[in-house]
C-alpha positions as CSV (number, residue, x, y, z in Angstrom):
1,M,0.0,0.0,0.0
2,N,1.3,3.4,-0.9
3,L,-0.1,5.7,1.8
4,E,1.7,8.7,0.4
5,L,0.0,8.4,-3.0
6,S,-3.4,8.1,-1.3
7,L,-2.7,11.2,0.8
8,S,-1.6,13.2,-2.3
9,Q,-4.8,12.2,-4.3
10,L,-7.1,13.3,-1.4
11,L,-5.3,16.6,-1.0
12,F,-6.4,17.6,-4.5
13,R,-10.1,17.2,-3.4
14,Y,-10.3,18.0,0.3
15,Q,-9.0,20.7,2.6
16,C,-8.1,18.4,5.4
17,V,-6.9,14.7,5.3
18,T,-6.3,13.0,8.6
19,V,-3.9,10.1,9.1
20,P,-5.4,8.3,12.2
21,G,-3.0,8.2,15.1
22,F,-0.5,10.5,13.4
23,G,-1.9,13.9,12.4
24,A,-3.7,15.9,9.7
25,F,-2.5,17.5,6.5
26,L,-4.4,20.7,5.6
27,T,-4.4,22.9,2.5
28,E,-4.9,26.7,2.3
29,T,-5.5,28.4,-1.0
30,I,-3.4,31.4,-1.9
31,S,-3.9,33.7,-4.9
32,A,-1.4,34.4,-7.7
33,Q,1.7,36.2,-6.7
34,W,4.4,38.4,-8.2
35,E,8.0,38.5,-6.8
36,E,9.3,42.0,-7.6
37,S,13.0,41.2,-7.0
38,T,13.1,38.5,-9.7
39,N,10.1,39.6,-11.7
40,S,8.6,36.1,-11.3
41,F,4.9,35.2,-11.5
42,Y,3.3,32.3,-9.7
43,P,-0.2,30.9,-10.3
44,P,-2.8,30.3,-7.6
45,S,-1.9,27.4,-5.4
46,K,-2.5,25.5,-2.2
47,I,-0.1,25.5,0.7
48,V,0.1,22.2,2.7
49,S,0.5,22.4,6.5
50,F,0.5,19.7,9.2
51,N,-1.3,19.5,12.5
52,S,-0.2,16.8,14.9
53,Y,-3.1,17.3,17.3
54,I,-5.8,16.1,14.8
55,K,-5.5,12.3,15.0
56,T,-9.1,11.1,15.2
57,N,-10.1,8.8,12.4
58,D,-12.8,10.5,10.2
59,G,-12.9,7.5,7.8
60,L,-11.9,9.6,4.7
61,L,-8.4,8.1,4.2
62,A,-9.4,4.5,5.1
63,T,-12.4,4.6,2.8
64,H,-10.3,5.9,-0.1
65,I,-7.7,3.1,0.4
66,A,-10.4,0.4,0.7
67,Q,-12.0,1.5,-2.5
68,S,-8.8,2.0,-4.5
69,S,-7.2,-1.3,-3.3
70,K,-10.5,-3.2,-3.3
71,I,-10.1,-4.4,0.3
72,S,-12.3,-4.1,3.4
73,Y,-12.5,-0.9,5.5
74,D,-11.0,-2.7,8.5
75,S,-8.1,-4.0,6.5
76,A,-7.4,-0.5,5.3
77,V,-7.4,0.8,8.9
78,Q,-4.9,-1.9,9.8
79,L,-2.6,-1.0,6.9
80,I,-2.7,2.6,8.0
81,E,-1.7,1.7,11.5
82,I,1.3,-0.4,10.3
83,E,2.5,2.5,8.1
84,V,2.0,5.1,10.9
85,F,4.0,2.8,13.3
86,S,6.9,2.8,10.7
87,W,6.7,6.6,10.4
88,K,6.9,7.2,14.1
89,N,9.9,4.9,14.5
90,K,11.8,6.8,11.8
91,L,11.1,10.1,13.5
92,Q,12.1,8.8,16.9
93,N,15.4,7.7,15.4
94,N,16.0,11.4,14.4
95,E,15.5,10.5,10.7
96,T,13.7,12.7,8.2
97,L,10.4,11.4,7.1
98,T,10.0,12.3,3.4
99,L,6.5,12.1,1.9
100,K,6.8,12.5,-1.8
101,T,5.0,15.5,-3.3
102,I,3.8,16.4,0.2
103,G,6.8,17.4,2.3
104,D,9.3,16.5,5.0
105,L,8.8,15.8,8.7
106,V,11.5,15.9,11.3
107,I,11.9,16.3,15.1
108,N,14.0,19.4,16.0
109,Q,16.3,19.9,19.0
110,E,13.3,21.2,21.0
111,H,11.5,17.8,20.4
112,N,8.9,19.5,18.2
113,L,7.7,18.0,15.0
114,V,8.5,20.4,12.1
115,F,6.9,20.1,8.7
116,T,8.4,21.5,5.5
117,P,6.0,21.4,2.5
118,S,7.1,20.3,-0.9
119,Q,7.0,22.7,-3.9
120,K,6.8,20.0,-6.5
121,V,3.0,19.7,-6.8
122,N,0.3,22.4,-6.9
123,Y,-2.8,20.9,-5.3
124,N,-5.0,23.7,-6.6
125,T,-7.0,22.0,-9.4
126,Q,-8.0,25.3,-10.9
127,S,-4.4,26.0,-11.7
128,F,-3.8,22.7,-13.6
129,G,-1.2,23.2,-16.3
130,L,-0.1,26.6,-15.1
131,T,3.5,27.1,-14.0
132,S,5.6,29.9,-12.7
133,F,7.6,32.1,-15.2
134,V,10.0,35.0,-15.3
135,S,8.9,38.0,-17.4
136,P,11.5,40.2,-19.0
137,V,11.5,43.8,-17.8
138,V,9.4,46.1,-19.9
139,K,11.4,49.1,-21.0
140,R,9.4,52.2,-21.6
141,T,10.7,54.8,-24.1
142,V,9.3,58.4,-23.8
143,F,9.0,60.0,-27.2
144,S,9.2,63.8,-27.4
145,P,6.9,65.4,-29.9
146,E,8.4,66.4,-33.2
147,P,8.7,70.1,-33.8
148,E,5.9,71.4,-36.0
149,E,6.9,72.2,-39.5
150,T,7.2,75.9,-40.2
151,A,4.6,77.2,-42.6
152,K,5.9,77.8,-46.0
153,V,5.7,81.4,-47.1
154,I,5.0,81.8,-50.8
155,E,6.4,85.0,-52.1
156,F,4.8,86.7,-55.1
157,S,6.6,89.1,-57.3
158,S,5.3,92.6,-57.2
159,K,4.3,92.5,-60.9
160,K,2.1,89.3,-60.4
161,S,0.6,90.7,-57.2
162,N,-0.5,93.8,-58.8
163,A,-2.1,91.9,-61.7
164,L,-4.1,89.7,-59.3
165,L,-5.3,92.7,-57.3
166,K,-6.6,94.2,-60.5
167,Y,-8.7,91.2,-61.4
168,A,-10.0,90.9,-57.8
169,A,-11.1,94.5,-57.8
170,V,-13.0,94.1,-61.1
171,F,-14.9,91.0,-59.7
172,I,-15.9,92.8,-56.5
173,L,-17.2,95.8,-58.4
174,T,-19.4,93.7,-60.7
175,T,-20.9,91.4,-58.0
176,G,-20.9,93.7,-55.0
177,T,-24.3,95.2,-55.8
178,I,-26.0,91.8,-56.2
179,L,-24.7,89.7,-53.2
180,P,-25.9,91.8,-50.2
181,I,-29.6,91.7,-51.1
182,G,-29.8,88.0,-51.9
183,Y,-27.6,86.9,-49.1
184,T,-29.7,88.8,-46.5
185,L,-33.0,87.2,-47.7
186,Y,-31.3,83.8,-47.5
187,Q,-30.1,84.2,-43.9
188,D,-33.6,85.4,-42.8
189,K,-35.2,82.2,-44.3
190,I,-32.7,79.9,-42.5
191,K,-33.4,81.6,-39.1
192,A,-37.2,81.3,-39.6
193,D,-37.0,77.6,-40.5
194,T,-34.6,76.9,-37.6
195,L,-37.0,78.5,-35.1
196,V,-39.9,76.4,-36.3
197,V,-37.9,73.2,-36.0
198,E,-36.6,74.1,-32.5
199,Q,-40.1,74.9,-31.2
200,A,-41.5,71.5,-32.5
201,V,-38.6,69.6,-30.9
202,Q,-39.1,71.4,-27.6
203,R,-42.9,70.5,-27.5
204,K,-42.1,66.9,-28.3
205,I,-39.6,66.7,-25.5
206,E,-42.0,68.2,-23.0
207,R,-44.7,65.6,-23.8
208,K,-42.2,62.8,-23.4
209,I,-41.1,64.1,-20.0
210,Q,-44.7,64.4,-18.8
211,Q,-45.5,60.9,-19.9
212,A,-42.4,59.5,-18.2
213,T,-43.2,61.4,-15.0
214,F,-46.9,60.5,-14.6
215,E,-47.3,57.2,-16.5
216,I,-45.3,54.0,-15.9
217,S,-46.5,51.6,-18.5
218,N,-44.0,48.8,-17.8
219,P,-43.0,48.8,-14.1
220,I,-39.9,46.9,-13.2
221,P,-40.7,43.5,-11.7
222,D,-39.4,42.5,-8.3
223,V,-36.2,40.6,-8.4
224,T,-35.5,37.8,-5.9
225,I,-31.8,37.1,-5.3
226,V,-31.1,33.6,-4.1
227,V,-27.8,33.3,-2.2
228,P,-26.4,29.7,-2.2
229,N,-25.8,28.2,1.2
230,E,-22.1,28.1,2.2
231,K,-20.7,24.6,2.2
232,K,-19.9,23.3,5.7
233,Y,-17.4,20.4,5.9
234,Y,-16.6,20.5,9.6
235,H,-19.1,18.9,12.1
236,I,-18.9,18.5,15.8
237,V,-20.4,15.1,16.9
238,A,-22.1,14.9,20.3
239,G,-22.7,11.1,20.1
240,A,-24.2,8.3,18.0
241,F,-27.4,6.4,18.9
242,K,-28.8,3.1,17.9
243,E,-32.5,4.1,18.4
244,V,-34.0,7.0,16.4
245,S,-36.0,8.2,19.4
246,N,-32.9,8.6,21.5
247,A,-31.2,10.5,18.7
248,E,-34.2,12.8,18.4
249,N,-34.3,13.4,22.2
250,A,-30.6,14.3,22.1
251,V,-31.2,16.8,19.3
252,K,-34.1,18.3,21.2
253,E,-32.0,18.8,24.4
254,L,-29.1,20.4,22.4
255,V,-31.5,22.8,20.6
256,E,-32.9,23.9,23.9
257,K,-29.4,24.7,25.0
258,G,-29.0,27.0,22.0
259,F,-27.1,24.7,19.6
260,E,-28.0,24.3,15.9
261,A,-28.2,20.6,16.5
262,R,-29.4,17.9,14.0
263,K,-29.1,14.2,13.3
264,I,-27.6,12.9,10.1
265,E,-27.8,9.6,8.1
266,P,-26.7,6.4,10.0
267,N,-23.1,5.4,9.5
268,K,-21.9,2.0,8.3
269,H,-22.3,0.6,11.8
270,G,-26.0,1.6,11.9
271,L,-25.6,4.3,14.5
272,I,-27.2,7.7,14.1
273,P,-24.8,10.6,14.7
274,V,-26.1,13.7,16.4
275,L,-24.2,17.0,15.7
276,Y,-23.8,20.1,17.9
277,G,-23.5,22.0,14.6
278,S,-21.6,22.4,11.3
279,F,-19.0,25.0,10.3
280,A,-17.5,26.2,7.0
281,T,-13.9,26.5,8.2
282,Y,-11.6,24.4,10.3
283,Q,-10.7,27.3,12.5
284,E,-14.4,27.9,13.5
285,A,-15.0,24.3,14.1
286,K,-11.8,23.8,16.2
287,K,-12.7,26.8,18.4
288,A,-16.2,25.6,19.0
289,L,-15.0,22.0,19.7
290,T,-12.6,23.3,22.4
291,T,-15.4,25.2,24.1
292,I,-17.8,22.3,23.9
293,Q,-15.2,19.9,25.3
294,K,-14.6,22.2,28.3
295,T,-18.2,23.1,29.1
296,E,-20.5,20.4,27.7
297,N,-19.0,17.1,26.5
298,A,-15.4,16.1,26.8
299,D,-16.0,13.2,24.4
300,A,-17.2,15.4,21.5
301,W,-15.1,15.0,18.4
302,L,-14.7,16.6,14.9
303,L,-16.0,15.0,11.8
304,I,-14.8,16.3,8.5
305,Q,-17.2,15.4,5.7
306,E,-19.6,17.1,3.2
307,F,-23.3,16.3,3.6
C-alpha cells in the first residue's frame, strides 16, 4: 500500500486529510503572486501544512484506500496503523520522514515536529497546467513630440501681385451690388426655418417628460436574489445512537441549550450521529469544539465530511 499516494490524491479534493493516530494534513488556497525582485509570476496554489493534534479517524483516508485497493475498511485501517508505526519509528530515530509530493517531517532539538511542505506539486486543481515564469523587464521609451513644420511662405513678385489685385477689384465691383440683397434674404429664411424646428422639438420633449413622469407603462418587476448556502465540511459530533427516538431526544436537548443541533444519516455501523453544529472553516470548528469539550461534553469530536 502506498499511503503517500493516497494522501496526495485526497489533498487535491479535500481541505483536510487525517492520518489516524499521526496527524492531519491541511491545505490553504493562496492567490497568484508576483515577486518583484526576480520579476517572477506564480499561479494560484494551495499551501500544505501539518497539525499533529488532529488524530481522530474520520474515515476519509481509510475509505479511499479500501475502494482503490479493493479491500475491506477494517483491512485499510490496519494497513494505515502499520504505516504510521513505521513513520513514528523513523522520526524517533531522528531521521527525516519524506513524503513524496507532500513534504518532509523531522523532530528538531526542542523535540517539536517540524513540517516543510514540498514545492513539486500544486494541489489547486483550478491552476492545472499553469507554471511559474519570469517575465522580461518592460522598458518604456518616452517619445518627445516632433517640432511642427514651419509654414511655408509663398512670395509673389510685385508684378504678379498687382495683376491679381486688379482682377479681384473688377470682380468685387461687378458682384458687390447683387450679393448683399440675396444673401440677406437667404439668412432670414434659414433663421425662420430653424426657429420652427426648435419649437417643434421642444414641444415633443416636454410631452415625453410628462409621460415618463406620470405614466409608468411597464413597471420593473421584483427581483429575488437567491444566495447559495455556504458549504460546511466540519461537524462537531455529540454522540451516536442506535435508536431513532434517542437521537431525536438528544437533538431536542441540544437545541434547547442553544445549539444548531441535528441528526444525520446512519453510519456504516447503523448508528445515528447527532451534531452540535456544522462549520464552514476548520478554525471555527476547532474553536467551537474546544469550548464544547470544556463546558458540555469532553468526548465530543470533529467529523470532516460534506453532507
